[in-house]
N, CA, C and O of each residue as an XYZ file, in Angstrom:
736
protein
N      51.968   -208.900     74.193
C      50.845   -207.544     74.762
C      49.811   -208.382     75.447
O      49.373   -209.450     75.020
N      49.477   -207.792     76.536
C      48.344   -208.412     77.291
C      47.048   -207.469     77.088
O      47.024   -206.240     77.154
N      46.081   -208.263     76.851
C      44.697   -207.321     76.419
C      44.143   -207.196     77.851
O      44.125   -208.060     78.728
N      43.691   -205.913     77.890
C      42.943   -205.579     79.325
C      41.712   -206.329     79.514
O      40.973   -206.723     78.612
N      41.572   -206.474     80.634
C      40.219   -207.260     80.871
C      39.126   -206.117     81.422
O      38.783   -205.974     82.595
N      38.725   -205.436     80.409
C      37.790   -204.477     80.969
C      36.411   -204.829     80.259
O      36.379   -204.818     79.028
N      35.262   -205.142     80.997
C      33.933   -205.453     80.640
C      32.971   -204.281     80.737
O      33.088   -203.672     81.800
N      32.061   -203.812     79.914
C      31.292   -202.512     79.962
C      30.062   -203.343     79.699
O      29.874   -204.180     78.817
N      29.107   -202.838     80.859
C      27.849   -203.465     80.601
C      26.909   -202.418     80.815
O      27.107   -201.629     81.739
N      25.988   -202.318     80.137
C      25.264   -201.235     79.753
C      23.759   -201.491     79.476
O      23.428   -202.564     78.973
N      22.743   -200.452     79.814
C      21.436   -200.754     79.631
C      20.530   -199.882     80.321
O      20.883   -199.096     81.199
N      19.261   -200.047     79.873
C      18.276   -199.039     80.605
C      18.147   -198.966     81.928
O      19.019   -199.583     82.541
N      17.241   -198.343     82.659
C      16.694   -198.456     84.041
C      16.359   -199.741     84.061
O      16.020   -200.181     82.963
N      16.344   -200.477     84.939
C      15.877   -201.814     85.498
C      16.014   -202.861     84.514
O      15.107   -203.692     84.481
N      16.878   -202.968     83.787
C      17.341   -203.610     82.816
C      18.080   -204.803     83.176
O      18.118   -205.767     82.412
N      18.664   -204.794     84.287
C      19.412   -206.134     84.725
C      20.721   -205.969     84.732
O      21.436   -206.871     85.169
N      21.370   -204.537     84.145
C      22.733   -204.474     84.125
C      23.743   -204.938     85.619
O      24.690   -205.715     85.741
N      23.134   -204.198     86.443
C      23.708   -204.200     87.820
C      23.891   -205.892     88.250
O      24.997   -206.386     88.472
N      22.832   -206.522     88.307
C      22.663   -207.736     88.558
C      23.849   -208.526     87.664
O      24.759   -209.194     88.156
N      23.630   -208.302     86.308
C      24.835   -209.088     85.456
C      25.941   -208.678     85.735
O      26.794   -209.566     85.737
N      26.355   -207.504     86.021
C      27.808   -207.068     86.252
C      28.177   -207.890     87.602
O      29.317   -208.332     87.747
N      27.295   -208.056     88.465
C      27.757   -208.621     89.930
C      27.958   -210.212     89.822
O      28.599   -210.972     90.548
N      27.086   -210.495     88.505
C      27.399   -212.269     88.522
C      28.699   -212.265     87.584
O      29.309   -213.331     87.659
N      29.146   -211.527     86.907
C      30.313   -211.466     86.174
C      31.396   -211.554     87.202
O      32.310   -212.378     87.229
N      31.101   -210.353     88.245
C      32.443   -210.559     89.253
C      32.436   -211.696     90.023
O      33.527   -212.179     90.328
N      31.398   -212.230     90.406
C      31.179   -213.317     91.100
C      32.001   -214.573     90.568
O      32.856   -215.271     91.114
N      31.337   -214.606     89.103
C      31.816   -215.830     88.185
C      33.425   -215.684     88.253
O      34.033   -216.754     88.265
N      34.254   -214.404     88.302
C      35.616   -214.334     88.101
C      36.430   -215.311     89.136
O      37.456   -215.956     88.918
N      35.755   -215.229     90.166
C      36.573   -216.357     91.286
C      37.585   -215.553     92.051
O      38.259   -215.934     93.008
N      37.574   -214.078     91.319
C      38.836   -213.038     92.279
C      37.975   -212.524     93.326
O      36.764   -212.734     93.383
N      38.749   -211.743     94.270
C      38.257   -211.000     95.399
C      37.848   -209.505     94.563
O      38.441   -208.784     93.760
N      36.692   -209.485     95.134
C      35.928   -208.274     94.434
C      35.860   -206.979     95.356
O      35.613   -206.980     96.561
N      36.121   -205.895     94.570
C      35.855   -204.745     95.429
C      34.817   -203.940     94.660
O      35.052   -203.758     93.466
N      33.833   -203.493     95.117
C      32.613   -202.723     94.349
C      32.740   -201.426     94.785
O      32.847   -201.070     95.958
N      32.721   -200.465     93.435
C      33.073   -199.083     93.668
C      31.590   -198.441     93.383
O      30.997   -198.585     92.314
N      31.163   -197.823     94.337
C      30.035   -197.311     94.271
C      29.746   -195.942     94.085
O      29.944   -195.264     95.093
N      29.317   -195.308     93.041
C      29.151   -194.044     92.708
C      28.120   -193.310     92.950
O      28.006   -192.232     92.366
N      27.140   -193.759     93.882
C      25.816   -193.015     94.263
C      26.132   -192.252     95.249
O      27.092   -192.522     95.970
N      25.513   -191.381     95.398
C      25.759   -190.269     96.608
C      24.452   -190.377     97.248
O      23.414   -190.153     96.625
N      24.479   -190.739     98.568
C      23.435   -190.672     99.620
C      23.015   -189.265     99.504
O      23.711   -188.276     99.273
N      21.557   -189.373     99.739
C      21.110   -188.028     99.849
C      19.702   -188.026    100.563
O      19.404   -189.186    100.850
N      18.719   -187.108    100.955
C      17.621   -186.918    101.346
C      16.357   -187.477    100.977
O      15.256   -187.355    101.515
N      16.834   -188.324     99.628
C      15.796   -188.839     98.809
C      15.615   -190.211     99.272
O      16.496   -191.063     99.154
N      14.192   -190.480     99.929
C      13.877   -191.958    100.473
C      14.030   -193.124     99.433
O      14.548   -194.239     99.480
N      13.247   -192.278     98.303
C      13.536   -193.777     97.356
C      14.583   -194.095     96.696
O      14.831   -195.270     96.426
N      15.371   -193.073     96.331
C      16.917   -193.294     96.092
C      17.677   -194.266     97.195
O      18.184   -195.375     97.024
N      17.580   -193.497     98.326
C      18.465   -194.356     99.331
C      18.008   -195.740     99.364
O      18.859   -196.579     99.658
N      16.316   -196.302     99.011
C      16.066   -197.545     99.123
C      16.834   -198.167     97.985
O      17.436   -199.222     98.186
N      16.852   -197.586     96.802
C      17.603   -198.431     95.687
C      19.141   -198.575     96.058
O      19.772   -199.612     95.857
N      19.547   -197.703     96.484
C      21.189   -198.210     97.199
C      21.017   -199.244     98.079
O      21.790   -200.196     97.969
N      20.034   -199.272     99.071
C      19.888   -200.346    100.096
C      19.644   -201.822     99.260
O      19.995   -202.938     99.640
N      19.163   -201.580     98.414
C      18.895   -202.745     97.674
C      19.945   -203.253     97.048
O      20.097   -204.474     97.072
N      20.726   -202.555     96.475
C      22.544   -202.957     95.941
C      23.003   -203.677     96.851
O      23.524   -204.788     96.763
N      22.766   -202.898     97.935
C      23.803   -203.209     99.146
C      23.422   -204.541     99.737
O      24.236   -205.236    100.345
N      22.243   -204.859     99.556
C      21.645   -206.070    100.329
C      22.002   -207.295     99.264
O      22.235   -208.414     99.721
N      22.038   -207.068     97.914
C      22.186   -208.073     96.965
C      23.556   -208.461     96.778
O      23.845   -209.497     96.178
N      24.679   -207.441     97.412
C      26.242   -207.928     97.047
C      26.464   -209.053     98.270
O      25.675   -209.159     99.208
N      27.425   -209.711     98.142
C      28.035   -210.688     99.107
C      28.677   -209.807    100.076
O      29.215   -208.771     99.683
N      28.668   -210.129    101.310
C      29.094   -209.479    102.504
C      30.592   -209.454    102.347
O      31.189   -208.425    102.663
N      31.213   -210.434    101.914
C      32.777   -210.380    101.679
C      33.563   -209.448    100.810
O      34.739   -209.138    100.997
N      32.670   -208.969     99.692
C      33.062   -208.065     98.994
C      33.540   -206.706     99.512
O      32.951   -206.160    100.445
N      34.487   -206.216     98.979
C      35.020   -204.715     99.554
C      34.065   -203.892     98.870
O      33.419   -204.146     97.854
N      34.084   -202.490     99.850
C      33.421   -201.522     99.024
C      34.196   -200.235     99.251
O      34.790   -199.862    100.263
N      34.041   -199.608     98.000
C      34.625   -198.125     98.137
C      33.743   -197.301     97.464
O      33.293   -197.522     96.340
N      33.433   -196.085     98.360
C      32.197   -194.943     97.705
C      33.443   -194.096     97.027
O      34.467   -193.765     97.624
N      33.133   -193.827     95.684
C      33.342   -192.596     94.880
C      32.608   -191.940     94.007
O      32.315   -192.188     92.838
N      32.322   -190.996     94.777
C      31.117   -190.304     93.991
C      31.879   -188.934     93.207
O      31.249   -188.237     92.412
N      32.961   -188.739     93.475
C      33.671   -187.911     92.512
C      34.806   -188.449     91.933
O      34.732   -188.601     90.713
N      35.957   -188.817     92.537
C      37.187   -189.311     92.336
C      37.167   -190.596     91.894
O      37.819   -191.387     92.576
N      36.601   -191.023     90.941
C      36.416   -192.379     90.468
C      37.869   -192.963     89.899
O      38.265   -194.094     90.179
N      38.553   -192.097     89.119
C      39.842   -192.450     88.880
C      40.955   -192.841     89.972
O      41.794   -193.727     89.813
N      40.850   -192.221     90.836
C      41.578   -192.111     92.100
C      41.278   -193.610     93.006
O      42.113   -194.335     93.548
N      39.970   -193.744     92.951
C      39.590   -194.939     93.701
C      40.035   -196.235     92.698
O      40.501   -197.253     93.210
N      39.893   -196.142     91.529
C      40.293   -197.015     90.471
C      41.862   -197.421     90.779
O      42.220   -198.562     91.069
N      42.565   -196.495     90.686
C      43.947   -196.599     90.786
C      44.561   -196.953     92.126
O      45.589   -197.631     92.148
N      43.983   -196.528     93.259
C      44.356   -197.338     94.329
C      43.841   -198.577     94.533
O      44.449   -199.323     95.301
N      42.803   -198.966     93.982
C      42.121   -200.296     94.057
C      42.622   -201.414     93.317
O      42.563   -202.591     93.672
N      43.104   -200.975     92.296
C      43.456   -201.926     90.841
C      44.737   -202.682     91.210
O      45.755   -202.254     91.754
N      44.476   -203.738     90.842
C      45.828   -204.891     91.306
C      45.419   -206.109     90.171
O      44.316   -206.364     89.688
N      46.614   -206.694     89.963
C      46.456   -208.028     89.073
C      45.809   -208.991     90.194
O      46.139   -208.882     91.375
N      44.816   -209.991     89.727
C      44.275   -210.761     90.521
C      43.036   -210.280     91.281
O      42.508   -211.029     92.104
N      42.655   -209.314     91.086
C      41.662   -208.538     91.684
C      40.734   -208.051     90.666
O      41.142   -207.613     89.591
N      39.179   -208.131     91.054
C      38.113   -207.480     90.306
C      37.503   -206.322     90.827
O      37.100   -206.240     91.987
N      37.433   -205.469     90.027
C      36.967   -203.997     90.460
C      35.676   -203.935     89.493
O      35.754   -204.070     88.272
N      34.185   -203.659     90.377
C      33.217   -203.375     89.788
C      32.487   -201.926     89.983
O      31.617   -201.606     90.792
N      32.992   -201.329     89.195
C      31.890   -199.743     89.003
C      30.787   -199.557     88.623
O      30.489   -199.632     87.431
N      29.845   -199.239     89.681
C      28.347   -199.135     89.554
C      28.058   -197.789     89.817
O      28.077   -197.653     91.040
N      27.807   -196.765     89.278
C      27.860   -196.651     87.570
C      28.306   -195.361     87.353
O      28.399   -194.454     88.180
N      28.648   -195.348     85.850
C      29.053   -193.972     85.260
C      27.990   -192.939     85.359
O      28.180   -191.729     85.483
N      26.679   -193.646     85.281
C      25.707   -192.542     85.128
C      25.314   -191.573     86.521
O      24.864   -190.432     86.623
N      25.601   -192.321     87.243
C      25.501   -191.476     88.668
C      26.645   -190.874     88.795
O      26.545   -189.700     89.149
N      27.903   -191.345     88.597
C      29.081   -190.447     88.580
C      29.186   -189.327     88.066
O      29.643   -188.291     88.548
N      28.646   -189.583     86.812
C      28.554   -187.955     85.913
C      27.645   -187.383     86.275
O      27.928   -186.186     86.289
N      26.347   -187.614     86.695
C      25.213   -186.903     87.531
C      25.961   -186.168     88.624
O      25.687   -184.983     88.817
N      26.942   -186.812     89.398
C      27.719   -185.991     90.595
C      28.562   -184.909     89.992
O      28.741   -183.841     90.577
N      28.941   -185.114     89.132
C      30.088   -184.226     88.416
C      29.228   -182.909     87.788
O      29.527   -181.735     88.004
N      28.312   -183.285     87.121
C      27.559   -182.141     86.072
C      26.660   -181.761     87.025
O      26.495   -180.542     86.986
N      25.799   -182.482     88.139
C      24.902   -181.775     88.827
C      25.306   -181.944     90.455
O      24.695   -182.596     91.302
N      26.260   -181.323     90.583
C      26.319   -181.153     92.296
C      25.263   -180.651     93.372
O      24.372   -179.805     93.300
N      25.667   -181.436     94.334
C      24.478   -181.382     95.257
C      24.064   -179.839     95.855
O      22.961   -179.444     96.233
N      25.286   -179.164     95.802
C      24.774   -177.692     96.009
C      23.995   -176.705     94.810
O      23.677   -175.526     94.969
N      23.792   -177.507     93.615
C      23.100   -177.117     92.720
C      23.921   -175.926     91.632
O      23.362   -175.253     90.766
N      25.326   -175.922     91.972
C      26.057   -174.981     91.080
C      26.305   -175.762     89.556
O      26.437   -176.985     89.502
N      26.340   -175.036     88.542
C      26.754   -175.629     87.394
C      28.055   -175.515     87.109
O      28.359   -174.482     86.512
N      29.043   -176.380     87.393
C      30.506   -176.318     87.371
C      30.849   -176.259     85.722
O      30.006   -176.619     84.900
N      31.969   -175.844     85.391
C      32.293   -175.695     84.020
C      32.646   -177.167     83.471
O      33.190   -177.970     84.229
N      32.366   -177.471     82.296
C      32.418   -178.865     81.832
C      34.088   -178.982     81.657
O      34.305   -180.026     81.042
N      35.146   -178.400     81.923
C      36.472   -178.334     81.876
C      36.883   -179.274     83.094
O      37.824   -180.065     83.043
N      36.001   -179.072     84.264
C      36.276   -180.061     85.304
C      35.931   -181.512     85.080
O      36.654   -182.484     85.299
N      34.811   -181.494     84.648
C      34.344   -182.921     84.073
C      35.247   -183.475     83.075
O      35.831   -184.525     83.341
N      35.437   -182.877     81.921
C      36.569   -183.413     81.096
C      37.912   -183.768     81.636
O      38.440   -184.691     81.016
N      38.541   -183.327     82.531
C      39.483   -183.546     83.422
C      39.284   -184.750     84.217
O      40.262   -185.497     84.239
N      38.198   -185.147     84.916
C      37.932   -186.308     85.599
C      37.655   -187.473     84.567
O      37.802   -188.653     84.886
N      37.263   -187.088     83.364
C      36.901   -188.175     82.496
C      38.127   -188.837     81.931
O      38.314   -190.051     81.850
N      39.055   -187.732     81.495
C      40.023   -188.125     80.856
C      41.154   -188.943     82.110
O      42.091   -189.683     81.811
N      40.787   -188.600     83.348
C      41.633   -189.458     84.286
C      41.027   -190.830     84.590
O      41.669   -191.777     85.044
N      39.698   -190.838     84.287
C      39.203   -192.121     84.534
C      39.716   -193.103     83.091
O      39.984   -194.304     83.104
N      39.739   -192.332     82.112
C      39.956   -193.156     80.843
C      41.459   -193.743     80.877
O      41.843   -194.814     80.407
N      42.158   -192.826     81.512
C      43.784   -193.315     81.591
C      43.812   -194.382     82.732
O      44.632   -195.300     82.727
N      42.825   -194.207     83.760
C      42.938   -195.068     84.719
C      42.517   -196.800     84.242
O      43.004   -197.885     84.560
N      41.580   -196.464     83.496
C      40.861   -197.802     82.726
C      41.865   -198.306     81.969
O      42.060   -199.503     82.178
N      42.635   -197.755     81.086
C      43.530   -198.053     79.940
C      44.748   -198.533     80.627
O      45.535   -199.240     79.997
N      44.950   -198.256     81.706
C      46.178   -198.649     82.529
C      45.850   -199.747     83.494
O      46.830   -200.146     84.124
N      44.604   -200.386     83.787
C      44.185   -201.348     84.674
C      44.935   -202.568     84.339
O      45.240   -203.003     83.228
N      45.208   -203.103     85.683
C      45.872   -204.199     85.776
C      44.983   -205.387     86.029
O      45.284   -206.466     85.517
N      43.973   -205.275     86.737
C      43.092   -206.312     87.104
C      41.949   -206.337     86.312
O      41.767   -205.627     85.324
N      41.073   -207.285     86.827
C      39.600   -207.282     86.092
C      38.972   -206.219     86.403
O      38.981   -205.894     87.590
N      38.191   -205.313     85.345
C      37.455   -204.182     85.749
C      36.029   -204.578     84.908
O      36.075   -205.105     83.796
N      34.945   -204.296     85.498
C      33.750   -204.430     85.179
C      33.001   -202.759     85.168
O      33.221   -201.998     86.110
N      32.377   -202.463     84.336
C      32.251   -201.134     84.519
C      30.437   -201.041     84.074
O      30.031   -201.617     83.065
N      29.645   -200.368     84.844
C      28.195   -200.643     84.528
C      27.669   -199.129     84.061
O      28.463   -198.270     84.445
N      26.642   -198.638     83.400
C      26.485   -197.203     82.963
C      24.851   -197.443     82.097
O      24.566   -198.418     81.401
N      24.115   -196.460     82.343
C      22.982   -196.527     81.495
C      23.249   -195.995     80.151
O      24.196   -195.279     79.825
N      22.007   -196.569     79.188
C      21.842   -196.331     78.105
C      20.724   -195.433     77.952
O      19.598   -195.929     77.960
N      20.879   -194.017     77.795
C      19.726   -193.274     77.878
C      19.514   -192.473     76.544
O      18.600   -191.655     76.442
N      20.411   -192.746     75.506
C      20.241   -191.954     74.419
C      19.148   -192.704     73.401
O      19.137   -192.276     72.247
N      18.566   -193.389     73.611
C      17.495   -193.870     72.719
C      16.282   -193.315     72.521
O      15.510   -193.685     71.636
N      16.048   -192.371     73.362
C      14.665   -191.629     73.320
C      14.659   -190.479     72.535
O      15.546   -190.364     71.688
N      13.999   -189.793     72.634
C      13.951   -188.310     72.224
C      15.058   -187.201     72.797
O      15.531   -187.282     73.930
N      15.388   -186.188     71.875
C      16.131   -185.288     72.431
C      15.480   -184.683     73.613
O      14.374   -184.186     73.404
N      16.019   -184.622     74.982
C      15.464   -183.916     76.145
C      15.166   -182.380     75.957
O      15.814   -181.797     75.088
N      14.317   -181.730     76.635
C      14.051   -180.346     77.008
C      15.055   -179.910     78.191
O      15.369   -180.451     79.251
N      15.357   -178.930     77.679
C      16.446   -178.085     78.805
C      17.850   -178.267     78.469
O      18.258   -179.417     78.301
N      18.630   -177.291     78.351
C      20.057   -177.354     78.141
C      20.842   -178.202     78.958
O      21.661   -178.999     78.501
N      20.578   -178.026     80.276
C      21.240   -179.029     81.464
C      21.223   -180.544     81.029
O      22.221   -181.227     80.796
N      20.000   -180.917     80.966
C      19.183   -182.150     80.612
C      20.271   -182.519     79.180
O      21.130   -183.393     79.293
N      20.131   -181.910     78.163
C      20.623   -182.230     76.862
C      22.234   -182.383     76.956
O      22.915   -183.102     76.224
N      22.657   -181.641     77.904
C      24.301   -181.810     77.999
C      24.632   -182.965     79.076
O      25.752   -183.476     79.075
N      23.767   -183.318     79.877
C      23.988   -184.625     80.529
C      23.805   -185.864     79.487
O      24.477   -186.895     79.488
N      22.901   -185.580     78.730
C      22.795   -186.983     77.700
C      23.863   -186.659     76.822
O      24.767   -187.490     76.898
N      24.033   -185.916     76.171
C      25.141   -185.815     75.395
C      26.709   -186.470     75.964
O      27.416   -187.248     75.323
N      26.964   -185.983     77.164
C      28.038   -186.216     77.820
C      27.934   -187.814     78.147
O      28.800   -188.561     77.691
N      27.007   -188.263     78.836
C      26.848   -189.749     78.978
C      27.207   -190.301     77.689
O      28.264   -190.924     77.584
N      26.411   -190.132     76.659
C      26.892   -190.775     75.425
C      28.099   -190.801     74.913
O      28.521   -191.732     74.227
N      28.875   -189.557     75.274
C      30.279   -189.590     74.642
C      31.191   -190.504     75.446
O      32.034   -191.233     74.922
N      30.937   -190.407     76.915
C      31.518   -191.106     77.594
C      31.276   -192.832     77.670
O      32.158   -193.605     78.045
N      30.020   -193.220     77.272
C      29.822   -194.554     77.167
C      30.449   -194.950     75.772
O      30.628   -196.167     75.718
N      30.860   -194.238     74.552
C      31.528   -194.586     73.505
C      32.793   -194.679     73.847
O      33.379   -195.701     73.489
N      33.464   -193.763     74.536
C      34.928   -193.886     74.970
C      35.135   -195.086     75.702
O      36.145   -195.703     75.365
N      34.332   -195.673     76.773
C      34.577   -196.695     77.498
C      34.233   -197.901     76.673
O      34.931   -198.909     76.788
N      33.192   -197.877     75.834
C      33.380   -199.101     75.013
C      34.346   -199.498     74.033
O      34.515   -200.682     73.738
N      35.112   -198.368     73.415
C      36.089   -198.402     72.721
C      37.299   -199.067     73.441
O      38.106   -199.817     72.893
N      37.310   -198.651     74.866
C      38.637   -199.227     75.606
C      37.983   -200.610     75.997
O      38.931   -201.394     76.023
N      36.895   -201.252     76.294
C      36.597   -202.489     76.744
C      36.936   -203.591     75.763
O      36.684   -203.569     74.558
N      37.554   -204.577     76.449
C      37.381   -205.629     75.608
C      36.222   -206.698     75.213
O      36.199   -207.630     74.409
N      35.238   -206.148     76.151
C      33.815   -206.795     76.103
C      32.727   -205.808     76.435
O      32.926   -205.016     77.357
N      31.782   -205.790     75.877
C      30.459   -204.966     76.006
C      29.424   -205.655     75.958
O      29.352   -206.506     75.071
N      28.607   -205.530     76.654
C      27.048   -206.085     76.881
C      25.922   -205.166     77.245
O      25.854   -204.458     78.249
N      25.018   -205.290     76.240
C      23.851   -204.285     76.305
C      22.692   -205.192     76.846
O      22.268   -206.167     76.225
N      22.161   -204.722     78.218
C      21.215   -205.379     78.793
C      19.888   -205.081     78.436
O      19.660   -203.874     78.509
N      18.897   -205.795     78.060
C      17.510   -205.586     77.697
C      16.596   -206.489     78.431
O      16.652   -207.677     78.112
N      15.772   -206.141     79.350
C      14.868   -206.805     79.698
C      15.409   -208.109     80.310
O      14.882   -209.201     80.101
N      16.577   -207.909     81.139
C      17.272   -209.057     82.181
C      18.000   -209.831     80.882
O      18.603   -210.854     81.203
N      18.021   -209.519     79.613
C      18.957   -210.385     78.534
C      20.253   -209.672     78.060
O      20.316   -208.655     77.370
N      21.089   -210.276     78.475
C      22.595   -209.992     78.000
C      22.446   -210.017     76.254
O      22.014   -210.976     75.616
N      22.925   -208.695     75.668
C      23.188   -209.013     74.298
C      24.519   -208.419     73.980
O      24.763   -207.212     73.972
N      25.325   -209.350     73.729
C      26.756   -209.115     73.306
C      26.934   -208.092     72.197
O      26.333   -208.160     71.125
N      27.928   -206.997     72.574
C      27.956   -205.827     71.588
C      29.598   -206.223     71.274
O      30.125   -206.041     70.177
N      30.136   -206.673     72.203
C      31.736   -206.811     71.797
C      32.150   -207.792     72.740
O      32.028   -207.616     73.952
N      32.711   -208.984     72.153
C      33.455   -210.002     72.877
C      35.032   -209.790     72.862
O      35.624   -209.104     72.030
N      35.483   -210.324     73.670
C      37.044   -210.120     74.391
C      37.823   -210.908     72.850
O      38.873   -210.474     72.375
N      37.215   -211.853     72.383
C      37.960   -212.262     71.446
C      37.809   -211.823     70.023
O      38.280   -212.460     69.080
N      37.069   -210.605     69.894
C      36.943   -209.740     68.665
C      37.228   -208.082     69.230
O      36.887   -207.126     68.535
N      37.724   -207.954     70.231
C      38.020   -206.505     70.606
C      39.170   -206.170     69.992
O      39.638   -205.040     70.131
């Protein structure tokens, strides 16, 4: 049986998780495709964050933008001898639960998308690196929509961590191994 090569990197805002994931992708010596989940908006500060990520990535990496159909993007680009870096689940979930039009979609839509993503990750043939935020270390947030988001991201992170062969928590730029491939 072949173990899947799925690495999960999570941490707080500005913890160094994306830079660490990018180093892992570069160190793989495989062709890399970066799957970006951010949705470009009218928010100049957020667009500057996106630009910072773009500038940091090597120009020869492929880029796929998947703000909703992450499972489809993964299935389309996954292949043996390839590395896919998904950055990040946090924004993908926000796109699904908090669409640009402001409508509150039913959770069933998100559950279908999450199940499809889990299935795509479970069947992946290449090296996959997934980035997400750990936002559940603080107080319970006010507001139903915010609590729902925090709860769903926490549940999603747990499911992806369970599928992963390795998991790392980034704190102040330092990688803390939560799960190593040899102990998956």
